[in-house]
All heavy atoms as an XYZ file, in Angstrom:
800
protein
N      25.439    -49.623    -16.487
C      24.352    -50.685    -16.390
C      24.357    -51.253    -14.997
O      23.287    -51.456    -14.494
C      24.684    -51.811    -17.462
C      23.560    -52.763    -17.586
S      22.073    -52.044    -18.177
C      22.019    -52.670    -19.760
N      25.459    -51.438    -14.358
C      25.481    -51.976    -13.031
C      24.925    -50.950    -11.996
O      24.118    -51.356    -11.146
C      26.958    -52.277    -12.606
C      27.045    -52.677    -11.133
C      27.509    -53.395    -13.488
N      25.125    -49.643    -12.208
C      24.534    -48.605    -11.396
C      23.003    -48.648    -11.438
O      22.350    -48.502    -10.410
C      25.037    -47.270    -11.820
N      22.423    -48.844    -12.665
C      21.011    -48.928    -12.731
C      20.467    -50.064    -11.962
O      19.432    -49.962    -11.224
C      20.545    -49.025    -14.223
C      19.087    -49.260    -14.384
C      20.994    -47.763    -14.975
N      21.158    -51.270    -12.080
C      20.622    -52.426    -11.354
C      20.775    -52.286     -9.806
O      19.900    -52.616     -9.105
N      21.780    -51.574     -9.380
C      22.029    -51.375     -7.960
C      20.953    -50.367     -7.487
O      20.380    -50.572     -6.361
C      23.419    -50.703     -7.742
C      23.844    -50.455     -6.334
C      23.693    -51.741     -5.495
C      25.206    -49.907     -6.239
N      20.631    -49.301     -8.247
C      19.537    -48.417     -7.838
C      18.297    -49.108     -7.790
O      17.492    -48.940     -6.797
C      19.540    -47.195     -8.845
C      20.685    -46.349     -8.679
C      18.267    -46.403     -8.594
C      20.905    -45.281     -9.682
N      17.921    -49.954     -8.705
C      16.677    -50.664     -8.624
C      16.598    -51.635     -7.514
O      15.596    -51.727     -6.823
C      16.480    -51.512     -9.991
N      17.721    -52.218     -7.189
C      17.751    -53.168     -6.033
C      17.573    -52.472     -4.755
O      16.847    -52.854     -3.828
C      19.063    -53.986     -6.093
C      19.295    -55.046     -5.038
C      18.127    -56.069     -5.125
C      20.655    -55.679     -5.138
N      18.308    -51.305     -4.618
C      18.146    -50.425     -3.455
C      16.759    -50.001     -3.258
O      16.196    -49.970     -2.212
C      19.166    -49.236     -3.493
O      20.454    -49.794     -3.724
C      19.164    -48.436     -2.286
N      16.187    -49.469     -4.245
C      14.797    -48.949     -4.277
C      13.830    -49.991     -3.876
O      12.968    -49.819     -2.990
C      14.361    -48.291     -5.572
O      15.340    -47.305     -5.930
C      13.031    -47.658     -5.480
N      13.914    -51.099     -4.444
C      13.021    -52.285     -4.128
C      13.223    -52.686     -2.659
O      12.207    -53.112     -1.988
C      13.347    -53.452     -5.025
N      14.430    -52.633     -2.164
C      14.711    -52.946     -0.817
C      13.949    -52.106      0.196
O      13.681    -52.466      1.338
N      13.792    -50.848     -0.133
C      13.115    -49.872      0.729
C      11.656    -50.120      0.865
O      11.036    -49.720      1.859
C      13.317    -48.387      0.167
S      14.985    -47.904      0.221
N      11.092    -50.849     -0.048
C       9.643    -51.098      0.005
C       9.291    -52.457      0.503
O       8.315    -52.996      0.149
C       9.073    -50.925     -1.481
N      10.115    -53.015      1.428
C       9.773    -54.294      1.981
C       9.438    -54.343      3.378
O       8.963    -55.342      3.866
C      10.993    -55.317      1.715
O      12.163    -54.737      2.365
C      11.331    -55.431      0.253
N       9.715    -53.259      4.121
C       9.426    -53.227      5.579
C       8.050    -52.807      5.923
O       7.244    -52.541      4.990
N       7.701    -52.997      7.185
C       6.330    -52.559      7.574
C       6.059    -51.088      7.392
O       7.019    -50.325      7.324
C       6.292    -52.973      9.084
C       7.791    -53.112      9.488
C       8.565    -53.418      8.240
N       4.811    -50.736      7.283
C       4.461    -49.317      7.171
C       3.568    -48.924      8.363
O       2.969    -49.774      9.063
C       3.644    -49.101      5.862
O       2.498    -49.997      5.863
C       4.486    -49.428      4.604
N       3.477    -47.646      8.483
C       2.661    -47.072      9.566
C       1.373    -46.545      9.101
O       1.134    -46.438      7.892
C       3.524    -45.954     10.223
O       3.678    -44.838      9.280
N       0.507    -46.117     10.043
C      -0.714    -45.525      9.714
C      -0.440    -44.207      8.913
O      -1.155    -44.014      7.896
C      -1.519    -45.174     11.018
C      -2.799    -44.431     10.715
C      -3.435    -43.843     12.062
N      -4.649    -43.091     11.752
C      -4.634    -41.843     11.466
N      -3.525    -41.228     11.393
N      -5.737    -41.205     11.245
N       0.518    -43.459      9.331
C       0.851    -42.224      8.611
C       1.194    -42.539      7.127
O       0.721    -41.836      6.282
C       1.974    -41.567      9.270
C       2.419    -40.286      8.547
C       3.639    -39.602      9.217
C       4.056    -38.388      8.385
N       5.382    -38.063      8.565
N       1.972    -43.516      6.835
C       2.325    -43.847      5.446
C       1.180    -44.273      4.625
O       0.945    -43.917      3.466
C       3.425    -44.941      5.440
C       4.755    -44.446      6.012
C       5.727    -45.608      6.151
O       5.436    -46.491      7.008
O       6.774    -45.612      5.384
N       0.314    -45.144      5.238
C      -0.876    -45.605      4.540
C      -1.814    -44.416      4.246
O      -2.253    -44.210      3.062
C      -1.687    -46.668      5.426
C      -3.031    -46.965      4.760
C      -0.859    -47.888      5.593
N      -2.057    -43.492      5.200
C      -2.911    -42.375      4.964
C      -2.341    -41.381      3.994
O      -3.175    -40.760      3.259
C      -3.250    -41.751      6.279
S      -4.234    -42.833      7.340
N      -1.063    -41.237      3.931
C      -0.399    -40.339      2.941
C      -0.654    -40.904      1.555
O      -1.017    -40.124      0.634
C       1.077    -40.266      3.150
C       1.482    -39.362      4.306
C       2.943    -39.371      4.702
O       3.719    -40.250      4.144
O       3.355    -38.557      5.542
N      -0.551    -42.205      1.377
C      -0.820    -42.736      0.055
C      -2.332    -42.737     -0.270
O      -2.634    -42.524     -1.465
C      -0.333    -44.225      0.001
C       1.168    -44.403      0.144
C       1.859    -43.920     -1.148
N       3.248    -44.250     -1.231
C       4.237    -43.611     -0.677
N       3.985    -42.531      0.083
N       5.448    -44.007     -0.825
N      -3.148    -42.858      0.717
C      -4.598    -42.749      0.556
C      -4.976    -41.334      0.060
O      -5.764    -41.202     -0.867
C      -5.239    -43.074      1.834
C      -6.811    -43.099      1.862
C      -7.570    -43.923      1.088
C      -7.488    -42.121      2.704
C      -8.964    -43.859      1.161
C      -8.842    -42.109      2.766
C      -9.530    -42.974      2.013
O     -10.930    -42.900      2.034
N      -4.350    -40.356      0.719
C      -4.594    -38.941      0.335
C      -4.076    -38.638     -1.072
O      -4.633    -37.920     -1.778
C      -4.033    -37.983      1.329
C      -4.746    -37.944      2.681
O      -5.900    -38.427      2.730
O      -4.179    -37.508      3.642
N      -2.980    -39.286     -1.413
C      -2.360    -39.172     -2.783
C      -3.316    -39.664     -3.818
O      -3.564    -39.036     -4.837
C      -1.020    -39.845     -2.812
O      -0.475    -39.713     -4.061
N      -3.946    -40.833     -3.525
C      -4.957    -41.419     -4.364
C      -6.175    -40.486     -4.544
O      -6.674    -40.220     -5.598
C      -5.441    -42.803     -3.976
C      -6.515    -43.484     -4.765
C      -6.135    -43.677     -6.268
C      -6.881    -44.798     -4.143
N      -6.598    -39.957     -3.371
C      -7.707    -39.013     -3.361
C      -7.456    -37.794     -4.223
O      -8.369    -37.336     -4.954
C      -8.021    -38.541     -1.933
O      -8.667    -39.459     -1.156
N      -6.233    -37.311     -4.277
C      -5.844    -36.125     -5.012
C      -5.980    -36.396     -6.551
O      -6.074    -35.487     -7.278
C      -4.395    -35.736     -4.733
C      -4.276    -35.152     -3.321
O      -5.303    -34.791     -2.678
O      -3.119    -35.034     -2.873
N      -5.971    -37.703     -6.895
C      -5.946    -38.022     -8.387
C      -7.262    -38.427     -8.907
O      -7.371    -38.682    -10.057
C      -4.872    -39.076     -8.534
C      -3.502    -38.545     -8.410
C      -2.436    -39.614     -8.179
N      -1.129    -39.072     -8.252
C      -0.548    -38.454     -7.161
N      -1.331    -38.204     -6.110
N       0.685    -37.923     -7.246
N      -8.277    -38.499     -8.099
C      -9.487    -39.006     -8.660
C     -10.430    -37.819     -9.132
O     -10.210    -36.691     -8.721
C     -10.326    -39.885     -7.614
C     -10.617    -39.038     -6.304
C      -9.630    -41.081     -7.263
C     -11.456    -39.734     -5.319
N     -11.341    -38.173    -10.008
C     -12.298    -37.163    -10.517
C     -13.730    -37.679    -10.269
O     -13.873    -38.591     -9.498
N     -14.569    -37.213    -11.067
C     -15.978    -37.600    -10.924
C     -16.262    -38.602    -12.001
O     -15.811    -38.455    -13.174
C     -16.932    -36.353    -11.051
C     -16.682    -35.422     -9.932
C     -18.395    -36.785    -11.070
C     -17.427    -34.109     -9.979
N     -17.105    -39.653    -11.632
C     -17.480    -40.653    -12.659
C     -16.377    -41.728    -12.875
O     -15.633    -42.066    -12.009
N     -16.202    -42.124    -14.106
C     -15.195    -43.124    -14.499
C     -13.865    -42.511    -14.395
O     -13.588    -41.392    -14.778
C     -15.506    -43.609    -15.919
O     -16.747    -44.234    -15.949
C     -14.451    -44.735    -16.263
N     -12.899    -43.209    -13.824
C     -11.534    -42.700    -13.650
C     -10.633    -43.405    -14.707
O     -10.510    -44.539    -14.827
C     -11.061    -43.113    -12.235
C      -9.669    -42.437    -11.920
C     -12.025    -42.527    -11.192
N      -9.885    -42.520    -15.362
C      -8.903    -42.982    -16.430
C      -7.512    -42.437    -16.060
O      -7.419    -41.424    -15.361
C      -9.237    -42.453    -17.754
C     -10.484    -42.954    -18.370
C     -11.678    -42.236    -18.165
C     -10.575    -44.191    -19.014
C     -12.905    -42.673    -18.787
C     -11.766    -44.667    -19.497
C     -12.945    -43.891    -19.374
N      -6.422    -42.976    -16.498
C      -5.177    -42.367    -16.405
C      -4.160    -43.057    -15.505
O      -4.542    -43.534    -14.422
N      -2.960    -43.079    -15.940
C      -1.896    -43.711    -15.206
C      -1.682    -43.165    -13.789
O      -1.410    -43.981    -12.853
C      -0.577    -43.553    -15.951
C      -0.554    -44.447    -17.199
O      -1.278    -45.353    -17.280
N       0.235    -44.081    -18.148
N      -1.827    -41.832    -13.475
C      -1.685    -41.439    -12.140
C      -2.611    -42.052    -11.096
O      -2.207    -42.391     -9.946
C      -1.863    -39.935    -12.163
C      -1.605    -39.560    -13.550
C      -1.970    -40.757    -14.349
N      -3.795    -42.322    -11.473
C      -4.807    -42.965    -10.592
C      -4.363    -44.439    -10.318
O      -4.324    -44.886     -9.120
C      -6.199    -42.937    -11.143
C      -7.172    -43.824    -10.370
C      -6.718    -41.495    -11.224
N      -4.016    -45.116    -11.347
C      -3.639    -46.515    -11.216
C      -2.333    -46.714    -10.515
O      -2.153    -47.636     -9.708
C      -3.732    -47.268    -12.544
C      -5.052    -47.178    -13.130
C      -5.315    -46.319    -14.204
C      -6.095    -47.926    -12.663
C      -6.600    -46.195    -14.751
C      -7.388    -47.777    -13.186
C      -7.659    -46.942    -14.213
N      -1.445    -45.840    -10.819
C      -0.102    -45.792    -10.074
C      -0.348    -45.598     -8.543
O       0.206    -46.323     -7.731
C       0.818    -44.768    -10.680
C       2.098    -44.713     -9.980
C       3.263    -45.504    -10.238
C       2.533    -43.826     -8.892
N       4.224    -45.103     -9.314
C       3.813    -44.108     -8.513
C       1.870    -42.768     -8.254
C       4.532    -43.380     -7.537
C       2.574    -42.093     -7.336
C       3.836    -42.367     -6.962
N      -1.127    -44.553     -8.248
C      -1.471    -44.316     -6.858
C      -2.197    -45.440     -6.144
O      -1.964    -45.734     -5.005
C      -2.313    -43.015     -6.718
N      -3.098    -46.067     -6.898
C      -3.780    -47.346     -6.294
C      -2.778    -48.416     -6.045
O      -2.878    -49.114     -5.001
C      -4.881    -47.779     -7.284
N      -1.779    -48.652     -6.859
C      -0.713    -49.562     -6.718
C       0.187    -49.217     -5.487
O       0.488    -50.112     -4.696
N       0.481    -47.955     -5.378
C       1.286    -47.549     -4.201
C       0.518    -47.767     -2.876
O       1.096    -48.196     -1.918
C       1.654    -46.039     -4.342
C       2.656    -45.755     -5.453
C       4.007    -46.201     -4.977
O       4.483    -45.702     -3.952
O       4.643    -46.859     -5.805
N      -0.776    -47.490     -2.876
C      -1.615    -47.641     -1.697
C      -1.708    -49.139     -1.406
O      -1.622    -49.540     -0.278
C      -2.975    -46.982     -1.838
C      -3.912    -47.154     -0.636
C      -3.287    -46.674      0.691
C      -5.209    -46.441     -0.941
N      -1.895    -49.969     -2.467
C      -1.969    -51.403     -2.296
C      -0.678    -51.936     -1.567
O      -0.728    -52.759     -0.643
C      -2.181    -52.095     -3.577
N       0.467    -51.482     -1.988
C       1.719    -51.798     -1.435
C       1.870    -51.509      0.047
O       2.122    -52.380      0.847
C       2.884    -51.298     -2.234
C       4.194    -51.606     -1.642
O       4.510    -52.793     -1.537
O       5.026    -50.728     -1.303
N       1.563    -50.241      0.395
C       1.696    -49.827      1.827
C       0.636    -50.496      2.722
O       0.875    -50.887      3.818
C       1.805    -48.387      2.032
C       2.989    -47.745      1.444
C       0.597    -47.657      1.576
N      -0.540    -50.658      2.165
C      -1.649    -51.321      2.868
C      -1.260    -52.829      3.136
O      -1.554    -53.260      4.227
C      -2.978    -51.204      2.175
N      -0.723    -53.411      2.231
C      -0.237    -54.883      2.371
C       0.724    -55.024      3.410
O       0.791    -55.993      4.090
C       0.168    -55.394      1.040
C       0.353    -56.877      1.114
O      -0.525    -57.643      1.497
O       1.427    -57.378      0.579
N       1.662    -53.944      3.600
C       2.722    -54.038      4.581
C       2.413    -53.441      5.902
O       3.202    -53.404      6.770
C       3.995    -53.469      3.926
C       4.526    -54.201      2.761
C       5.807    -53.632      2.198
N       5.599    -52.330      1.577
C       6.172    -51.121      2.006
N       7.037    -51.168      2.977
N       5.990    -50.023      1.367
N       1.165    -52.922      6.027
C       0.745    -52.299      7.293
C       0.604    -53.338      8.431
O       0.044    -54.459      8.175
C      -0.561    -51.636      7.132
C      -1.181    -50.976      8.339
C      -0.548    -49.896      8.861
C      -2.270    -51.481      8.940
C      -1.084    -49.229     10.046
C      -2.801    -50.937     10.089
C      -2.231    -49.773     10.627
O      -2.683    -49.220     11.744
N       1.186    -53.108      9.555
C       1.193    -53.967     10.762
C       0.400    -53.520     11.915
O       0.723    -54.008     13.049
C       2.682    -54.336     11.015
C       3.371    -55.141     10.012
C       4.719    -55.644     10.450
O       5.213    -55.159     11.524
O       5.249    -56.500      9.783
N      -0.466    -52.634     11.700
C      -1.337    -52.195     12.818
C      -2.432    -53.161     13.100
O      -2.541    -54.273     12.559
N      -3.215    -52.807     14.105
C      -4.290    -53.832     14.502
C      -5.357    -53.957     13.386
O      -6.099    -55.008     13.421
C      -4.899    -53.166     15.797
C      -4.445    -51.643     15.697
C      -3.240    -51.708     14.871
N      -5.508    -53.055     12.525
C      -6.538    -53.112     11.494
C      -6.007    -54.011     10.338
O      -4.842    -53.918     10.035
C      -6.874    -51.740     10.905
C      -7.443    -50.758     11.917
C      -6.286    -50.027     12.701
O      -5.146    -50.298     12.490
O      -6.649    -49.118     13.447
N      -6.913    -54.839      9.809
C      -6.449    -55.624      8.690
C      -6.825    -55.019      7.367
O      -7.991    -54.800      6.995
C      -7.218    -56.964      8.850
C      -6.895    -58.022      7.665
O      -5.908    -57.714      6.927
O      -7.596    -59.055      7.560
N      -5.806    -54.672      6.648
C      -6.004    -53.890      5.365
C      -5.714    -54.860      4.180
O      -5.722    -54.387      3.038
C      -5.050    -52.703      5.267
C      -5.135    -51.717      6.399
C      -4.173    -50.580      6.165
C      -6.515    -51.174      6.526
N      -5.575    -56.154      4.404
C      -5.258    -57.080      3.305
C      -6.274    -57.200      2.211
O      -5.905    -57.244      1.045
C      -4.912    -58.473      3.902
O      -6.022    -59.013      4.520
N      -7.509    -57.077      2.528
C      -8.536    -57.182      1.566
C      -8.569    -55.886      0.649
O      -8.658    -55.997     -0.552
C      -9.944    -57.212      2.137
O     -10.960    -57.213      1.286
N      -8.312    -54.701      1.278
C      -8.174    -53.449      0.516
C      -6.999    -53.596     -0.443
O      -7.058    -53.264     -1.539
C      -7.977    -52.320      1.417
C      -9.291    -51.820      2.060
O     -10.296    -52.519      2.070
O      -9.382    -50.761      2.595
N      -5.883    -54.138      0.164
C      -4.635    -54.277     -0.678
C      -4.853    -55.069     -1.906
O      -4.390    -54.779     -2.973
C      -3.491    -54.792      0.201
N      -5.520    -56.228     -1.764
C      -5.816    -57.081     -2.882
C      -6.680    -56.431     -3.910
O      -6.393    -56.495     -5.146
C      -6.561    -58.354     -2.391
C      -5.612    -59.366     -1.696
C      -6.420    -60.597     -1.203
O      -7.352    -61.035     -1.909
O      -6.066    -61.052     -0.110
N      -7.784    -55.768     -3.526
C      -8.604    -55.084     -4.399
C      -7.900    -53.939     -5.176
O      -8.085    -53.723     -6.342
C      -9.920    -54.634     -3.764
C     -10.802    -55.816     -3.316
C     -12.160    -55.390     -2.785
N     -12.012    -54.713     -1.521
C     -13.004    -54.255     -0.839
N     -14.224    -54.381     -1.284
N     -12.841    -53.622      0.284
N      -7.166    -53.182     -4.432
C      -6.334    -52.058     -4.959
C      -5.358    -52.547     -5.982
O      -5.068    -51.904     -7.035
C      -5.698    -51.243     -3.898
C      -6.684    -50.278     -3.117
C      -5.967    -49.888     -1.830
C      -7.083    -49.157     -4.006
N      -4.709    -53.700     -5.698
C      -3.796    -54.304     -6.654
C      -4.436    -54.652     -7.932
O      -3.844    -54.400     -9.048
C      -3.060    -55.478     -6.089
C      -1.970    -56.073     -6.835
C      -0.832    -55.075     -7.071
O      -0.443    -54.361     -6.168
O      -0.234    -55.078     -8.216
N      -5.618    -55.204     -7.839
C      -6.459    -55.489     -9.088
C      -6.774    -54.242     -9.869
O      -6.639    -54.250    -11.110
C      -7.692    -56.276     -8.748
O      -7.425    -57.541     -8.259
N      -7.110    -53.197     -9.205
C      -7.454    -51.911     -9.851
C      -6.169    -51.330    -10.491
O      -6.277    -50.804    -11.591
C      -8.075    -50.892     -8.828
C      -9.463    -51.440     -8.443
C      -8.151    -49.535     -9.358
C     -10.083    -50.669     -7.319
N      -5.055    -51.478     -9.817
C      -3.831    -50.907    -10.439
C      -3.387    -51.476    -11.722
O      -2.789    -50.871    -12.472
C      -2.720    -50.871     -9.371
O      -2.131    -52.205     -9.274
N      -3.937    -52.713    -11.912
C      -3.552    -53.433    -13.123
C      -4.538    -53.267    -14.220
O      -4.464    -53.735    -15.323
C      -3.351    -54.969    -12.904
C      -2.131    -55.284    -12.082
O      -1.160    -54.448    -12.048
O      -2.172    -56.333    -11.337
N      -5.634    -52.561    -13.944
C      -6.838    -52.347    -14.824
C      -6.551    -51.144    -15.822
O      -5.577    -50.425    -15.630
C      -8.120    -52.109    -14.006
N      -7.426    -50.992    -16.783
C      -7.430    -49.860    -17.726
C      -8.450    -48.848    -17.292
O      -8.389    -47.688    -17.729
C      -7.735    -50.334    -19.094
C      -6.622    -51.299    -19.624
O      -5.483    -51.035    -19.288
O      -7.010    -52.155    -20.410
N      -9.374    -49.163    -16.448
C     -10.484    -48.228    -16.147
C     -10.936    -48.682    -14.819
O     -11.054    -49.857    -14.415
C     -11.555    -48.405    -17.218
C     -12.743    -47.530    -17.063
C     -13.743    -47.682    -18.190
O     -13.393    -48.294    -19.227
O     -14.848    -47.138    -18.015
N     -11.555    -47.723    -14.087
C     -12.201    -47.933    -12.760
C     -13.189    -46.839    -12.512
O     -13.313    -45.926    -13.355
C     -11.210    -48.125    -11.617
O     -11.888    -48.662    -10.420
C     -10.498    -46.874    -11.248
N     -13.887    -46.861    -11.434
C     -14.868    -45.840    -11.115
C     -14.651    -45.435     -9.641
O     -13.995    -46.095     -8.854
C     -16.285    -46.406    -11.169
O     -16.576    -47.415    -10.274
N     -15.124    -44.294     -9.283
C     -15.011    -43.779     -7.912
C     -15.685    -44.785     -6.980
O     -15.142    -45.016     -5.896
C     -15.679    -42.406     -7.778
C     -15.611    -41.744     -6.476
C     -14.157    -41.682     -5.995
C     -16.195    -40.396     -6.530
N     -16.791    -45.383     -7.368
C     -17.434    -46.334     -6.499
C     -16.527    -47.581     -6.270
O     -16.422    -48.039     -5.131
C     -18.746    -46.871     -7.142
C     -19.563    -47.922     -6.386
C     -19.893    -47.475     -5.039
C     -20.743    -48.463     -7.109
N     -15.946    -48.095     -7.321
C     -14.995    -49.219     -7.181
C     -13.849    -48.823     -6.310
O     -13.433    -49.666     -5.467
C     -14.475    -49.735     -8.537
C     -13.655    -50.992     -8.451
C     -13.227    -51.435     -9.881
O     -13.034    -50.668    -10.770
O     -13.068    -52.707     -9.932
N     -13.273    -47.693     -6.468
C     -12.142    -47.246     -5.617
C     -12.581    -47.076     -4.153
O     -11.813    -47.450     -3.204
C     -11.534    -45.926     -6.145
C     -10.732    -46.034     -7.355
C     -10.472    -44.668     -7.922
C      -9.384    -46.679     -7.053
N     -13.834    -46.551     -3.971
C     -14.354    -46.338     -2.541
C     -14.510    -47.694     -1.926
O     -14.183    -47.821     -0.739
C     -15.589    -45.532     -2.593
O     -15.366    -44.256     -3.010
N     -15.085    -48.634     -2.600
C     -15.323    -49.943     -2.061
C     -13.932    -50.713     -1.786
O     -13.861    -51.472     -0.869
C     -16.165    -50.822     -3.023
C     -17.649    -50.295     -3.054
C     -18.450    -51.021     -4.091
O     -17.909    -51.782     -4.960
O     -19.717    -50.882     -4.059
N     -12.962    -50.366     -2.589
C     -11.692    -51.075     -2.389
C     -10.860    -50.473     -1.313
O      -9.826    -50.968     -0.940
C     -10.903    -51.036     -3.716
N     -11.334    -49.317     -0.771
C     -10.593    -48.609      0.299
C     -11.387    -48.430      1.585
O     -11.088    -47.559      2.337
C     -10.071    -47.194     -0.193
O     -11.193    -46.446     -0.604
C      -9.073    -47.417     -1.301
N     -12.350    -49.344      1.851
C     -13.223    -49.148      3.013
C     -12.419    -49.217      4.241
O     -12.621    -48.402      5.181
C     -14.343    -50.198      2.981
C     -15.392    -49.857      1.922
C     -16.437    -50.961      1.770
O     -16.317    -52.055      2.340
O     -17.472    -50.637      1.192
N     -11.558    -50.180      4.425
C     -10.763    -50.385      5.748
C      -9.779    -49.255      5.812
O      -9.535    -48.735      6.887
C     -10.048    -51.697      5.678
O     -10.980    -52.731      5.682
N      -9.177    -48.807      4.703
C      -8.253    -47.640      4.824
C      -8.934    -46.408      5.121
O      -8.390    -45.626      5.877
C      -7.392    -47.579      3.417
C      -6.552    -46.310      3.366
C      -6.577    -48.797      3.124
N     -10.082    -46.158      4.574
C     -10.891    -45.047      4.920
C     -11.196    -44.987      6.386
O     -11.088    -43.975      7.087
C     -12.182    -45.057      4.151
N     -11.516    -46.097      6.987
C     -11.812    -46.170      8.463
C     -10.523    -45.859      9.202
O     -10.622    -45.123     10.175
C     -12.331    -47.580      8.845
N      -9.411    -46.410      8.755
C      -8.137    -46.116      9.427
C      -7.797    -44.641      9.440
O      -7.319    -44.071     10.312
C      -7.023    -46.993      8.789
C      -5.632    -46.725      9.267
C      -5.461    -47.281     10.670
C      -4.543    -47.292      8.310
N      -8.007    -44.026      8.202
C      -7.581    -42.605      8.028
C      -8.596    -41.629      8.437
O      -8.395    -40.415      8.481
C      -7.183    -42.408      6.527
S      -5.802    -43.425      6.025
N      -9.862    -42.076      8.700
C     -10.901    -41.224      9.319
C     -11.657    -40.378      8.248
O     -12.335    -39.440      8.712
N     -11.689    -40.719      7.017
C     -12.433    -39.940      6.089
C     -12.607    -40.814      4.798
O     -11.738    -41.631      4.460
C     -11.851    -38.665      5.722
C     -10.515    -38.700      5.126
N     -10.361    -38.750      3.680
C      -9.265    -38.665      5.575
C      -9.037    -38.771      3.417
N      -8.390    -38.726      4.567
N     -13.745    -40.628      4.125
C     -13.933    -41.345      2.820
C     -13.057    -40.852      1.749
O     -12.583    -39.717      1.769
C     -15.467    -41.091      2.475
C     -15.906    -40.022      3.386
C     -14.899    -39.824      4.470
N     -12.881    -41.696      0.771
C     -11.968    -41.366     -0.401
C     -12.539    -40.076     -1.103
O     -13.735    -40.039     -1.391
C     -11.973    -42.526     -1.403
C     -10.951    -42.405     -2.566
C      -9.554    -42.426     -2.050
C     -11.241    -43.550     -3.542
N     -11.649    -39.155     -1.317
C     -12.093    -37.973     -2.033
C     -12.619    -36.826     -1.194
O     -12.910    -35.788     -1.641
N     -12.805    -37.134      0.136
C     -13.388    -36.156      1.044
C     -12.489    -36.048      2.238
O     -12.275    -37.002      3.005
C     -14.760    -36.573      1.478
C     -15.709    -36.779      0.297
S     -17.284    -37.203      0.856
C     -18.023    -35.557      1.192
N     -11.956    -34.869      2.415
C     -11.142    -34.684      3.617
C      -9.713    -35.075      3.422
O      -9.365    -35.382      2.251
N      -8.955    -35.018      4.458
C      -7.459    -35.312      4.340
C      -6.956    -35.603      5.693
O      -7.483    -35.107      6.723
C      -6.739    -34.105      3.759
O      -5.367    -34.329      3.773
N      -5.937    -36.484      5.793
C      -5.320    -36.759      7.035
C      -4.045    -35.857      7.190
O      -3.328    -35.979      8.073
C      -4.902    -38.238      7.126
O      -4.262    -38.627      5.939
C      -6.147    -39.107      7.293
N      -3.859    -35.009      6.174
C      -2.617    -34.146      6.236
C      -2.881    -33.027      7.259
O      -4.013    -32.555      7.361
C      -2.375    -33.483      4.868
C      -2.032    -34.398      3.803
C      -1.727    -33.748      2.412
N      -1.559    -34.702      1.409
C      -2.412    -34.937      0.510
N      -3.589    -34.341      0.388
N      -2.236    -35.833     -0.465
N      -1.844    -32.623      8.001
C      -1.992    -31.528      8.911
C      -2.255    -30.216      8.210
O      -1.784    -30.009      7.080
C      -0.674    -31.490      9.682
C       0.316    -32.224      8.831
C      -0.476    -33.133      7.940
N      -2.982    -29.316      8.875
C      -3.270    -28.011      8.207
C      -2.062    -27.129      8.466
O      -1.305    -27.255      9.433
C      -4.466    -27.355      8.968
C      -5.753    -28.105      8.667
C      -6.304    -28.881      9.665
C      -6.320    -28.019      7.421
C      -7.497    -29.617      9.367
C      -7.505    -28.743      7.207
C      -8.059    -29.555      8.133
N      -1.912    -26.153      7.449
C      -0.880    -25.188      7.728
C       0.321    -25.381      6.870
O       0.927    -25.810      6.283
């Protein structure tokens, strides 16, 4: 039981520092990989939105991603969302990463 608590505490501690553009864009691409057309259902989408909200909230670059982080956090707690809602919630992240949600990737080729 103590080991489980220690692992949870250690894992939570890793998610408290600042994040980089690369980390934000990796989570953004992960969310993009999980979306479909029309209404979006399913835990992977909402989990990915929550992960992106976390890194966007901790981003310390010149761009302000706090609004995106707030909207993504709300989506991550929802039961249903749409591609339009996700796109609107990631406008600043999309500008940072250089492509709209679901189109393109910031991952290197090869």
